[in-house]
TIDO-437417 format. One record per residue (C-alpha): x, y, z. Coordinates in steps of 0.001 Angstrom, whole numbers, plus 500000, padded with zeros to 6 digits. Layout:
<rs>
XYZ
...
</rs>
This chain:
<rs>
493043515529506915
493173512646504491
495806512636501797
495724509011500722
493028507754498319
491306504567499442
493340501600498243
491636498853496274
494387496221496498
495521494315499544
497896491385499891
496501488826502302
498487486506504520
498380483953501699
499456485395498371
497043484097495686
498475481701493126
497469479007490646
498600475413490803
498665472949487912
495168471657488616
492239472127490967
492991468891492858
496606469904493396
495556473364494543
492969471960496932
495570469583498385
498061472424498830
495574474751500530
494312471974502774
497829471186503989
498622474879504463
495415475640506352
495927472626508592
499585473508509161
500754470114507890
504054471615506916
506141468497506390
503616467052503951
503348470461502315
507092470688501777
507057467233500154
504283468373497817
506254471475496838
509334469364496135
507304467192493765
505970470265491985
509446471798491686
510708468691489854
507925469092487287
507854472892486853
511035474510488206
510501477738486228
506853478311487114
506571481528489180
503478480122490904
505748477514492517
507779480222494229
504655481994495418
503650478683496995
507078478379498636
506705481977499857
503330481150501416
504825478071503076
507707479936504730
505636483013505540
503021480986507379
505358478437508955
507640481185510257
504848483279511771
503983482929515419
501564484832517626
502659485852521094
500937487661523932
502741490806525004
502160493905527126
502043497391525648
500930500904526533
497780502286524911
497340506008524057
495408506567527303
498358505339529345
496973501942530262
499111498849529864
497254496246527844
497884492695526715
497716492286522945
498652489725520326
501841490385518378
503108488624515257
506727487557515112
508621485769512353
511347483167512516
514410484807510881
515325481772508773
511821481349507391
511619485104506766
514859484974504742
513576481989502805
510256483719502068
512111486734500681
514438484522498664
511562482650497059
509559485771496312
512628487307494671
512991484149492572
509368484497491513
510008488110490508
513073487120488512
510849484769486501
507895487162486240
509112490748486827
505816492270485683
503681490399488230
502347493231490378
500801490804492878
504235489328493617
505781492793494031
503074493756496512
503470490441498301
507099491375498871
506155494881500037
503693493400502539
506194490859503814
508778493594504434
506142495605506289
505320492578508445
509012492114509198
509390495777510155
511960496394507406
510719499858506464
513787500737504417
513482497508502453
509782498198501967
510579501654500604
513162500218498218
510653497628496979
508109500384496265
510749502423494441
511511499342492335
507841499065491358
507669502740490366
510812502600488252
509785499322486630
506392500827485754
508123503279483422
510075500475481767
507067498193481233
504573500958480451
502384499724483327
501664496512481470
501280494655484757
499956491177485377
498211489702488414
497517486190489738
498178483435487181
499738486008484849
496406487641483947
497001491125482455
495608494078484423
493430496310482279
494200499406484382
497804498797485306
498765502321486336
495712502843488532
496198499424490159
499836500174490877
499089503545492458
496208502177494515
498446499455495951
501284501849496713
498993504375498404
497834501684500836
501354501364502198
502022505091502180
498871505541504233
500318503177506830
503530505209506841
501678508341507981
500838506452511186
504600505953511773
505791509298510458
508725509615512854
510223506487511274
508962506861507714
508809510610507032
511931510668504881
510709507601502957
507326509246502353
509000512314500918
511327510249498732
508525508134497278
506171511099496782
508881513093495013
509681510091492828
505993509762491927
505772513433490954
508990513116488959
507973509990487051
504271510871486824
504034514687486937
500487514567485528
499149512203488178
497696514081491206
498269511293493746
501961512007494202
501303515701494805
498603514839497339
500991512559499248
503710515219499121
501231517678500606
500625515195503420
504338515054504114
504596518854504315
501545518962506571
503283516623509010
506407518821509134
504353522038509438
505260523650506115
501841525043505134
502976527036502069
504394523836500584
501203521987501514
499144524488499555
501555524566496627
501462520764496282
497684520596496587
497121523318493999
499291521334491572
497144518274492262
493966520296491702
495241521633488387
495750518050487215
492307516859488357
489859519609489442
487223516954490242
489278515144492919
487154515693496024
489859514608498464
492248517207497058
489527519912497172
488762519063500809
492448519148501691
492837522564500054
489892523847502080
491467522599505289
494816524083504332
493228527521503856
491582527161507286
495009526489508801
496369529527506953
493463531568508414
492163532403504950
488542531556505690
487037533102502548
489255530919500365
488411527930502533
484682528578502019
485240528819498281
486720525340498202
484280523697500565
481392525048498473
482848523201495473
482049519964497297
478355520718497844
477449518921494620
480128516225494785
478860512663494093
480301511317497364
477835511905500251
480654511794502814
482404514716501111
479154516684500827
478513516186504544
482109517061505381
481883520276503351
478517521212504865
479900520970508391
482883523141507502
480723525728505768
478449526036508819
481475526281511098
483181528977509025
480031531054508572
479458531085512328
482824532760512928
</rs>
């Protein structure tokens, strides 16, 4: 049962940024990619003397510490089938991690409406395993979105034409990851979903996430209640319709489930049409 819409934004290991000129940028990226960190730090020092209030500088410092502090180690872990496997794990030097956070916070202080920098921070906290800090960073984004009217900017300070949709898409990516670690993140999921529905009561995404939370804790009446609120806000949302159909199946209300799955027979997404067709055949055979 999928509650999280597909996210369209993702922060990579190197947060995008713009330097003063193409030659300078090419030099920076070459040093970073070749892990020539001492030369890179010298280059950043030169840039800082020229433009100490440029937020792009602090993104560059963030990238430096994030990459220099990351190391890959081979470790042993247990797979779901019980086998013990060797896999590659990322670890981060604590001092470089602190520096990366410090620089990204400086960048945000200079450009608080840069959504790319906010999501860079959220990703870094996820990489560091600081789930509480990650939750707090997401809450900050949501609250700031009300203050700035979703007038967000992206790399190089370019305004986003669909600020609210971009913000929600980015947030949902991280909430989707939280469902995979529900024992650790369940309370955070509920807090963020409730904040979304409070700040944006007319946006169905928060209600859909809240339904996912209630599904995980086994509260089916609350699942249905949340999904029906999402449907009322956007009756064309195929993911919500599919989730309602599944919820009715779990409640053993097969006629209602059929009603909802039939709504998807003409949906533009072929995956949803196929999904509905399989459920309809299954329910009619009972």
